[in-house]
N, C-alpha and C positions, 0 to 999 in steps of 0.2 A: 572074418574073411568073406562071409556071405554078404555082409553090408557093403564091403568094398566091391565085391563082385557085382552087386546090383546097381551100384552108383552110375556106371556108364549107361546102363539101360535106362535108368531114370532120367538122366540128362539127355539121352537121345530121343526119348518119347516126345517132349515138347517140340523138338526140331521137326520130327516126323509129322506131328500134328500141324505145325505151321506150313510145311511143304504141302501136305494134303489140302489144307484150306486154300492155299494159293493156287494150286492146280484147279480146284473146284471153282474158285473165283474166275480164273482165266477161262475155263470151259463155259461158265455162265455168261461171261462177257462175249464170247465168240460164237456161241450156239444158242439155240432155243431150248436146249435140254434143261430141265428143272433140277440143276445140281448145285445151286448156290447154297451156302451154309444157312441154316434156319435162323441163327443168331446174327446180330449186326456184326460185320467184320471189322477188325482192327484196321485203321487207315494204313498202317504199315504193311499189313498183309495185302490190302487192295493194291497198293503201289508196287509191291514185290511180285504180285501175280503177273505183271506185264512180262517179266522175264520168262515165264512158262508158256507163253503163247505158242512157240514152235512145237512144244510137246503136244499141246492140244491139236495143233494142225496135223501132226503125224498120226494121232489117233483118228482124226477125221478121215485122213487119207487111207488109213488101214481099214476103216469101216467101209469106205467107198470101194476099196479093192475087194473086200469080201462080197459086197453087193454086186459088183461087176462079175465076179466069178460065179456067183449064184445064178446070174442071168445068162451066162455063157452057153449052157446047153440048149437054150430055147431062142436066143436072139443073136443077130449078127452084130459085129463090132460097132456099126454106125448107130443102130437103135440103142444098144447098151450105152454108148457114149452120150446120147441125148438124155437118157434116164439118169445116168451118173451125174451129169452136170446139173440136171434139175434137182437131184437129191442134195448135191453140194449147196445149191442156192437155198433149198428148203431148210436144211439143218442149221445153216448160218442165219436164217431169217432174211437173206438177201441184203443184209445191212451194209456189207462192203460194196456190193453192186450199186446200192443207192449212193454211197459215198463217192464212187467213181463217177456216177452221173452228175452229182452236184459239183464235183471238181471240174468236170469237162465244161459244164455250164459257166462256172466261175472263170475258167480260162478264156471262155468266149468274151468276157468283159474286157480282155486286154490288160493294160497297165493300171486301170482304175482300181486301186486297192480297196477303197471303201465299197465300191459296187461289187467287187469280187467277194468280199466278206459278207455283204448283204445276201448275195446269191447262195453262199454256203449255208446261211441260216434258213434259207427258204426250202421247204420240203418238196416243192413242186419240181418236176423234171421238164427241162426245156429241150430245144431241138438238138443242141450239142450233146446233152446228156443222153438223149434217146439214141443218137448215132453211136455214142461211145458204148452203150450197153449192147447194141446190135453187133458192133464190131468185136467187142471182147468176147461175147458169147459164141460168135461164129468162129473166132480163132480157137477158143477152147475146144469146140466141137471138132473142128477139122484136125487140130493137133492130136486129140485123143483118138479120133476115129482112124487116123492114118498111122498111129504108133505101132511099131512092130510088137508082136506078142511078148517078146522077151523084155521090152521096155515099158509095156503098158502098166504093169504093177508098180514099177519104180516111179513112173510118172504120177500115178494116182496118189502115192504115199508122199513123195518128195514135194510135189507142187504145193499142197496146202501147208506143209511144214515150213518150207522156205518162204512162202508168201507171208506167213505169220512172223517169221524172223524179220522179214523186211519191214513189217509194221513197227517193230521195236527199233530197228536200225535207223529208219527214216526220221524218227523223232529225236534221235540223240542230239542233245545240246540245243534244241530249238524251244522257243517259248510257246506255250499253249495260248492261243489267241482268243479264248473264251473264258470268262470268269468262272463259269460252271459248265458242266457237261460230262459225258462219259469219260473223256480223256483227262479231265482235270485231276482226278484222284490217282491216275496212273503216272503222269509225267511229273515226278518230284525229284528230289535230290538223289533218289536211288536209281535214276535213269542209267548211269554208267554201269552200275552193278547189274541191272536188268539186261543190258546189252551183252555183258560177259556171260551171264547165265544162258541167255537165248542163243548166243553163238556156240557155246559148248554143246547145247542140245542139238542145234542144227548140224554141227560137224559130226556129232555122234550118229545122227540119223543118216547123213550122207555116207558115213563110213560103212554102213551096212551094205550099201550098193557101191563099193569101192571099185568102180570101173570108170572109163574115160568120161562118158556123158554125164553121169551124176556130178562128177567133179567140175565139169564145165558148167553144169546148172548152178552150182553155188557161186561160181565166179560171176556168171551173168546176173544172178540175184543180187550179189553185193554191188556190182557196177550200177545196176538200175536203181537200187535203194539209195545209193549215195548220190547219183545224178538227180534223183527226185528231191533228195534232201537239199541239194544245192539250189534247185529250182524253187522250192518252197521258201528257202531263206531269201533268195533274191526277189522273188515275186511278192510275198506277203510278210516276210520277216518272222515267220513262225509256222505253227502247225495247228490243224484242227482234226477232230475225229474223222471227218469226211476225207481229208487228205491222207490220213493214215490208212483208212480203208481202201482208198484208191491205189495207194502204193502196194498194198497186199494183193489186190486184184491184178495189177499189172505184172508184178513179179510172178504170181501164181501162173498166169497165162504164159509168160516168157519161159518158165521152167517146163511147162507142158510142151511148148514148141521145141525147146532144146532136146527134150527126150523123145520127140515124135520120130 
């Protein structure tokens, strides 16, 4: 009886380890935190970590919320908003902002697909990219600074989570346009399963704030993600890491605006 009773626990342990590894891989991919497994990860775990992006986003948002509340006794909402947005850029290494800038520069090339892909490979930021960064950071600041007190916490938590959900949704069914790179290990045949996992996590996160505006936020997030997916398919016929990061930034900003 003891052997039979311990069998479920034994079978559950490897599953829990795999999930823990995947969450750590997702956190390592999305943040600068040194949380990656010390041993080389299984490619299957790397691919499956994509589905856990929204959970990491919600954790980032929760940390920002704690940071914001710690500053509340000494700073006004505007100054706190600047510091919170700066903290968000810092903890993510600003990698998604860089992707947004590269995507804006590539869009500036118009319908020249080869030129657009060349720009996406270039690490330098051009005029369109600089304008996009100023625009998106200004929108984030204004949205957060003007958010009602009751919505500020929800905005800080939901925006990073739904932004990371959009990063999974926008790539669904699209080819990765580079033979190697950060996204090549993520976009595999598990892509459909990853979207299901990510959607369950996103819906669970929104359910915590089950009022009208957070529900509107996920609708807006889904609409923007699938509109960008259609744009990427028509424009380039696929996806790159920069385009995925750009989608996350755009949706994150839109959610902040909806909840402001």
